[in-house]
N, C-alpha and C positions, 0 to 999 in steps of 0.2 A: 529565164525564170529564176528566182531566188528559190538558197536551197530550203529546205524544208525537215525541220524537229519535230519531232511527236513526243509527248508527255505520257507516260504509261503508266501505271500502277495501280493497285487494289484502291476500293475506296477509301476516302479521307487520310489520305496520305499528303494533302498540299498541293495538288497539280494545279486548279485553279488558280490558288494562290500565288504560285510560281508562274504561272498563265499571264494573271494581272503586274506581276515583279517585273516579266520579259517587255510586256509591251505597253508598261506605264500606262495603265487603262483599268478600268473596271468592267471588261466588257464579261469576264465570268462571274457566274454568282458564287459567293463564298459563305459556306455554314457549316457548322460543326455536323451538321445531319450528314451521314452517309448516303451516296447515291444522288447527291443532289444534280451533278451534270450527267448528261444522258446523250444528247449530242454532239457532234464533233463542233469547234469552235475555231474558228483560224483568224488570226492575228500579225503583226510584223514585228519582230523586236528590232528596235534600231538604237540600242543602248552604245552599239560603237559605230562612230560618224562616219567609218570609210563603207562597211558591210555590212548586210542586213540579211536577216533570214525569215522565215516564216515558222512561226510554232501554231500547231495544234495541240488544244486542250480534248482530252477525251474522257470519258467515264471510267469509272472505276469499275476492273475486271472481279467480279466475285466469284467464280469459279460455275454459275448456276448457267444453262445452257436454255433453259427456257424463259418463257414471258420477257417482263421489261428487261432483268438481267441479262438475258442471252442477247437482246439486241443491243444493248449497251457495249457487251463485249464484243460484239463483231463490228461494230463503229471504231471500239478502239483497234480493233486488231486490222483493220481496214485503213485506218490512218497509219499503223506504225510498217506498214507491208508498202506504205508509197512513199514512208519518210525516206530522207537521206543519213537520217541520225536520229536513234530512241534514245529519249533520256528516261530510265527506269527510275522512278521517283518512288522511295521506299518511308518508312517513319523512325526515326533514329529512337523515338522513345520509348517506340512499343519493339521493337527488334525484328528480328525474322518470324514469318509465318508462313504457314504451308500455303497461303494465297500466293506469297513471292516467290517461293519453290515453282510452283506453276506455271506461274508468269516469264520465270525465267527460262523453264524449259522450253515456252513455246518460243520465245525471243531466241534460242541458239536453234531452234527447227526454223525460224524464220529467216535467219540469218545475217540481221541486219544489223550494222552498225550500231553499239549500246554502250552508255555510258553510266555507270551505278550513279544514282544522286542521293544521299541520306539527307533529307529534309528533318527538320526540328530539331537543331542540335542544342538550340538555347537554352541554358540551363541544365545541360546534361554534360558529362565528360566524353569531348569529341572522340578520343582515341578507345575508348570504351564502344564508342559507338560504331566505329571502323572496325574493330576487333570481331563485334558480334557478326557482323557480313563478311567478316575475310574468305568464310568457306564457299562466298560464290563465284572465286576465281577473277575478279578486275583485279587489271595492276592500277588503273588509276580511278580512284573514287574521290567523289566530289562532296563537301559538307557544307548544308546552307541550313539558312532560318529564313524561307520565305516570306513570312509577315514583315520580318524585319530587314530583308533585302541585304540580309550577312550572305557572303560568299557568292553573290548573282552574278556582279562582275567577272569574279574567277571563274565562273561557270560560262560564261558568254564567252569567255577569250578559250574555254577549252573546244565549247562547239564549232566556235570558227576554226580554229587550228584541225579538225575533224572532216569540216563540212567542203564540198567541192562549190568551185565558184560558180558554177550552173547548179539549178535541182529541178526539182519536181514542184515546188510553191508557187502557186499563184495567187496574187493579193487582189484586193477588191480596187478597182481603179478610181478614177476621180474624173470621170469622161462627165462634163453635165448633162450631157443629150441622154442620159442612161436615166431612165424611168424607175424612180423608186416605188414598187408597188408592197404594202404590207399586207396580208393576210391575216384578218382577225376576225374573231367570233367566241362563244362562248367554247369550253372544254370540248372534247370528242366530238366536233362536225365535221371534221376530216381535212384541217388544214395543211396537216403535213402529209396526209397521201396525195392532195393536189400538188405541192410543191415537189413531191417526189416525182408524180406524172409528167409535170413539166419539164424536169431535169432528166428524166429520162433513169434515173437510178436511185437507190435507197441512199439519200443523200440524210433523211431526218429519220428517226425510228417514229413509225407509225403505229399505234396498240388502239385497242377497244379500251383499256384503261384511263377515264379522264386525269386530264395533268398531266399525260406522259412530257409533253413539250414545256419547260421549265425557262431556256432563255430565248432571246430571240436570235435565231440565225439568219444572217445576212449570206446570199448567195446571187453568184452575177450569172445572167443567162443570156445568150444570143439566138433571136428566134426569126426568122424571113427577113433579117437582115436590122433588125432592132434589138437594143439594146435596154437590157431590165437586170433592176436590182429586186430578188425578191426576199422578202423577210416573212418567215415562218414566227409566228408570236405563240406565246402561252395563251391558254383559254381565258377570259375574262368571266369572273364573277360577280354578285353584288356585292357589296362591300361586308355586309352583316356577315356573310357566309365565306370568309376570306378570314381564317383562323392560324393557318402554320404561317410563321417567320418566312420561310423560304415561300411559299404563294405571294406573299406581300411583296417581295423582293420581284417578283416573275411579273405581278401588275404592273409594277412601277415600270418591267422593262419595256411590257408591252404598251403603255401608256406613251414612253418615249419612241417606240418605235413609230407610233402611230402620229405624234408631232412632227417627226423627221420626215417621213413619207410624201409621196407626192400624190398617190393613190389608194384609197384602203378599200380593199376587197373583204365586205361584211357576209361571211358564210353563215347559212341556215341549213338546219335540218329540215329536210320538204316532209322526213314523218314525224316531227314534234312541231312543225309553224314558228310562227314567231313567240318566242317566251319572253318572261320579265327581264331573263338574263341579256338574252338578244337586245331588248329595249336598252339596258345599261351599257353594252358595246356600243349600239348606234349613237346613244349619248356622246361618248368619249370621242367616237370620229365628227361628230358635230361641233362640239365644242372646240376642238381643235380645228375647224373651217378648212377638213380636207375633204377633195375630191372623191366621189364614193360610186362603188359598184355592189350592187347586193347579189350576191351567186346563193342559189336554192341547190344544195347537194342533196345527191342519193334520187333523185329526181327518176330513175330509169325502174327504182323498184317499186312505182306508185301504179294503183291502177287508175283506169280511166274517171272513176267517181273520186279517188281518191284525191287527182290531181283537180278536177272541178273545185272540192273541198277546200285544197290549198291553195288555188288562186285568189277563192273570195275571202278566205281568213288574210290572204297576204295585202288584198286591195285595202283591207278595210284598217290593217294592223300598220301597214307601213303607207296609209292615205299624207301624213305628213314628210313624206320624203318623194313625194310622186315624180320628181324631177331626177332621181336616180334609176339607172337602166338595172330591170332585172333578168338575170342568167340563169337557165336552168342546165346544170350538169351533172356529170356521175364522176367523182375524182377517179374511183377505182376503174370507171373502163375506159376513162379520157374522154366522153362524149361533150360538145357543148364548148370545148377549150377554146375553138376559133374564133367561135362568137363573144368569148370572156376576153379575149384579146382586143376583138375589136372594141367593145365595151369600154375600156381602159384607155386605148386610144384615143376615144372621143372625150371622154371624162378628164383625160389630162388636156388637151387640147383645150378644153372649154374653162378648166382654170385657169390655164397659163396663157391665155387669148390677151393680145396687149390693144387698149382700146385708144381710141382721140378723141379729144375732148368734144370737138364739133359733132361727133357722131353721136356722142351720149349726152349732148344739149339739145339736138334734135329730138331723139328719143324723150328724153324730158319734155319737151315742149309738147308731143303727141301725146302725151299720156297726159299731162294738166288740160290741154284741151279737150279730149276725149269723156275725162273725168274730173272735173275739179275736186280740190278738198272739199270736204262738208264746212259747213260752220259751228262754231263751237264757243257756246256764250256769247254767242255774236261776235266772233272773232274768226277770220278765216285765213286759214297759213298759206303764206305765199311761195314759192318754189323760183327763185331767181335763176341758179345757174347751177351745173353739176361738173364735177371733172374726175376724173379717174385716180381712187386713190391704193390702188396696187393688186397682186396677183395672187394666186392660189392661197385663198378664194378670191375671186373678182369682187373689189369694194369698189363703191362709188360715194364722192362726199358733195354732197347737195347743201348749197346754202340758200337760205332766207330768212323770212321771219314769221316768229309764231310758230315755230317748228316744235315747240314745247308740246302743245296740244293737237298738233299733228296726230288723229287715231292710228291704231296699231292697223286696222284694217286697210286704211293708205298706204301703210308702208309694204302692206304685203302684197297690196295692188301694184306698187313701184316695182317690187322686185320680178312678181310674176310678167308684167309688162316687158319687162327688160331682158328676163330670161327668153321671154319668148320672141323678140324683135331680133335680138342677136342671136339667137339658137344654141343657147346654153344648158349642155347635157351633161346629168352626174357632178355637177359641181354646186355647193351653195354659193348665196349670191347675197354678199353684204353693203347695207346702206348707213352710213355717218352724216348725220343732221345736224350743221353748225349753223346758229343765229349769229348773224351780225350784230355789232356794237352799235349803239344809239351814241353818237358822237355828242351830243349834248346832256346823258344822263350824268346829274350829279352837278351841273351847273346852273348857277342863279345868276338872272338877267339883271344885272343892274343899271337901273336909267339914269340917264344923265339930266343934267337939271333943267334943260329946255322941257324934256321929256316930264319930267316931274310938274315945272309948273301947265303944264298943258294937262297935264292930268287934274290938278286942282281947279283950272277955269272949266274942266266939263262937268267935274262935280259940284261945284256951285250954280254951274247953268242947270242940270239936273235938279236940283234941290230947288232953285228960283221956280221952276216949272209945275 
């Protein structure tokens, strides 16, 4: 395993900016608003060609042990305790603060190897910034401007000099057999609670406050011999209700996670049913064409009557995605998780199934003979042949004539027929219709001299009669 470096400090000192500079990515949300980062975010620094190390970005420690601030501080302390090296990041423009003093006292009690990093030195006197933090007693002090990558290379050299060859850092592997599962939904439906339950630890901050999760955090999991990558995402709301700039970035991260996943787990709150916000999230999943599993959370807290009412509402509101399996769970108590993984496996297998040209043509032939297309203004569409066009989602390309007038109802019939014949569960099915070109279109039939003479004799004969 690679050595692990933790970025620790109070809010808004530039830890996420430094994380992006070290990992050469934009995985961490960066904003002037303090407290944007909450969960631990891991990445790999590959700035040195020979040696790499894992970097963990943490939320700012604000000195409050209650609520979200306390949960964020616990996440930061957990990252520091498991790290091989701690980079204590401070703000060179604002100078030392009481929060910096408290964090330093805790770091010394934790007895972790620590390096003081003074950030935001661009535009200020570097020596003056060093002198302000001299009372902290660090022999080696690094000065950087993370937003401009000033001093980042020196920081990497210093970190590598202090790190062991092997450490506690684990990186996300690139195994293609690992199933990428994204947990999506509106705010406060229990996504982070479910991921924590699956991992068996408090890896994500779970709170009753809507919008607790802001970054999309990916974590690897092995369960019953199967490999997964779980992605906890920020809650999505209707576009009209997204006002803060930070939330707009969170929405972008969530949509990006949906595009990159293989199976999207849409979480609904059983106590509130299907809302307009849920429809917004579901629309994003369908637009991306991802396999879908619908999870009804907090099911254990309903009475028998409430469950019957919830079932009726679900069947009515989710009628257009009847192909998606619905699983009822309790993320808090862990009930229904086995059924959830079974549904994920079935959806993943259906979405990535490979088809042969002969079997899909046989299916098209049977569907055509069973229910031919209707006549539209005297014209009937002809479906000549079909071939597979891709996976995730399964795509079929149908070739024929007059396909532009093929009714939408018949396209839905083909989709349902193929879904039933090939037992596709939990995945959308897409059809692409392509008409063959007429080779004689735009060409004029030029008559020969003999044909012209024959035509004239025929005209004279008709006129003579």
